[in-house]
C-alpha positions in Angstrom: 99.3 83.8 75.0 96.9 85.5 72.3 95.5 89.0 73.1 92.0 89.1 74.5 89.4 90.3 71.9 88.2 93.5 73.3 84.6 93.4 74.8 83.0 96.8 74.8 80.3 97.3 77.4 78.3 100.2 78.8 76.9 98.0 81.6 79.9 97.1 83.7 83.1 98.4 85.2 86.7 97.7 83.7 89.7 97.2 85.6 92.5 98.8 83.6 96.2 98.7 84.0 99.1 100.0 82.0 102.9 99.8 82.9 105.9 101.8 81.7 108.2 100.5 79.0 110.7 98.0 80.6 109.2 98.6 84.0 111.1 101.8 84.2 109.8 104.9 86.2 107.8 107.4 84.3 110.9 109.7 83.8 109.1 112.7 85.5 108.4 113.2 89.2 105.3 111.3 90.2 103.7 114.5 91.4 103.9 115.9 87.8 102.6 112.6 86.3 99.7 112.6 88.9 98.7 116.2 87.7 98.7 115.1 84.1 96.6 111.9 84.9 94.0 114.1 86.8 93.8 116.4 83.8 93.3 113.6 81.5 90.6 111.9 83.7 88.7 115.2 83.9 88.8 115.6 80.1 87.7 112.0 79.8 84.7 112.8 82.0 83.9 115.8 79.7 84.6 114.4 76.3 84.0 110.7 76.8 81.6 110.8 79.7 83.5 108.2 81.5 82.7 107.2 85.0 85.7 106.9 87.2 85.5 104.6 90.3 89.0 104.5 91.3 92.5 105.4 90.3 96.0 104.8 91.6 99.2 106.0 90.2 102.4 104.2 91.0 106.0 104.9 89.9 105.8 102.9 86.8 102.2 101.8 86.4 98.7 102.8 87.1 95.4 101.0 87.9 91.9 102.3 87.3 88.3 101.2 87.6 86.2 102.9 84.8 82.9 102.6 83.3 82.1 103.8 79.7 78.5 104.6 79.1 79.2 104.9 75.3 80.9 101.6 74.9 84.1 103.4 73.8 86.8 102.1 76.2 89.2 101.6 73.3 88.8 105.2 72.3 89.2 106.6 75.6 92.2 104.5 76.5 93.8 105.5 73.2 93.3 109.1 74.1 94.5 108.7 77.7 97.7 106.6 77.0 98.8 108.5 73.9 98.3 111.8 75.6 100.0 110.8 78.8 103.0 109.4 76.8 103.2 112.7 74.6 103.2 115.0 77.7 105.9 112.9 79.4 107.9 112.8 76.4 107.5 116.6 75.9 108.7 117.2 79.6 111.7 115.0 79.4 112.9 115.5 75.7 112.5 111.8 75.1 111.3 110.2 71.9 111.1 106.6 73.1 108.0 104.7 74.1 106.7 105.5 77.6 104.3 102.6 78.1 105.3 99.1 77.5 102.7 97.8 75.2 98.9 98.1 75.1 96.6 98.5 78.3 95.4 95.5 80.0 91.7 95.1 81.0 89.2 93.0 82.7 85.4 93.4 83.1 84.1 93.3 86.6 80.3 92.2 86.4 79.8 91.0 90.0 79.4 93.1 93.3 81.6 91.0 95.5 84.3 90.8 92.8 84.1 94.7 92.6 84.7 94.9 96.3 87.9 92.6 95.9 89.0 94.7 92.9 88.8 98.1 94.5 90.5 97.0 97.6 93.2 95.4 95.7 93.7 98.5 93.7 94.0 100.9 96.7 96.3 98.5 98.6 98.8 98.7 95.7 101.0 101.3 97.5 100.9 99.3 100.9 102.1 96.0 99.0 104.9 98.1 97.4 105.7 99.3 101.0 105.6 102.9 99.8 102.7 103.6 102.2 101.6 102.4 105.7 98.0 102.6 104.7 95.7 103.3 101.8 94.6 106.8 102.8 98.2 108.1 103.4 99.1 107.4 99.8 98.9 110.9 98.0 98.5 109.6 94.5 95.2 107.8 94.8 91.5 108.7 94.5 90.7 107.2 98.0 90.6 110.6 99.3 88.2 112.7 97.0 90.0 116.0 98.1 93.0 115.0 96.0 91.0 115.1 92.8 89.1 118.2 93.0 87.7 118.5 89.4 87.0 114.7 89.2 83.6 113.2 89.8 84.4 110.0 91.5 81.8 107.2 91.5 81.7 104.1 93.6 79.3 101.2 94.3 80.6 101.0 97.8 79.0 103.6 100.2 80.9 104.6 102.1 84.5 103.6 101.4 85.4 101.9 104.7 89.0 102.6 105.5 89.4 99.9 108.2 88.1 97.4 105.5 90.4 98.8 102.9 93.3 98.4 105.0 92.5 94.8 105.9 95.3 93.1 104.1 94.7 90.2 101.7 96.8 87.0 102.2 99.6 86.3 99.8 97.5 83.6 98.2 94.5 85.9 97.9 96.5 88.7 96.2 97.7 86.0 93.6 94.2 84.8 93.0 93.0 88.4 92.4 96.0 89.3 90.3 95.4 86.2 88.1 91.7 87.0 87.9 92.5 90.3 86.2 94.1 88.5 83.4 90.7 87.2 82.3 88.2 88.9 80.2 85.6 88.8 83.0 87.4 89.2 86.3 87.2 85.8 88.1 89.7 85.1 91.1 90.1 81.3 91.2 88.2 81.6 94.6 86.4 84.4 96.1 88.7 86.0 98.7 87.2 87.5 102.0 84.6 90.2 101.3 82.3 92.5 103.3 78.8 93.3 102.6 78.4 97.0 101.4 75.5 99.1 100.4 75.8 99.3 96.7 75.0 102.6 94.7 73.9 101.5 91.3 
């Protein structure tokens, strides 16, 4: 399947994900990787003026929702993944690739799709059975206290934990997962959503 031609936009949010090489762990304790990621996201806000909507770090991949006011998603992601890989290699003495290929992206240009995406991202640790609920997973921006120097934006006000913890069905998860493979996020049908007050 040919790689999607990158679409640069300042108007919509991207879903970004990147996975470690061969799906191995990131080679350093996840607590250390979390600190590195937060530092890079903070620098991204200062140097690239990115708007971060959500970030979840797993043992071998991450998900983020991000908006780039300067249409430079490629420049920011080059900085983020290259620096993350470099710092992990420095910490471990490795010289191999840390990430398995380029990041994957999808543009979210619809409010209900945005709701589905942020819920899917925050439920990642629950689906992986490493957390009982979204708020107890420590390597996630669902709790703003865990990312002190990061300005977190969201179109959902407030984040409703009861709603976030409402599990998608297996078929809904698969449709969302497939939707992220498209340039513009489109699940094959719209999973259950809830009306939210949007901050634009």
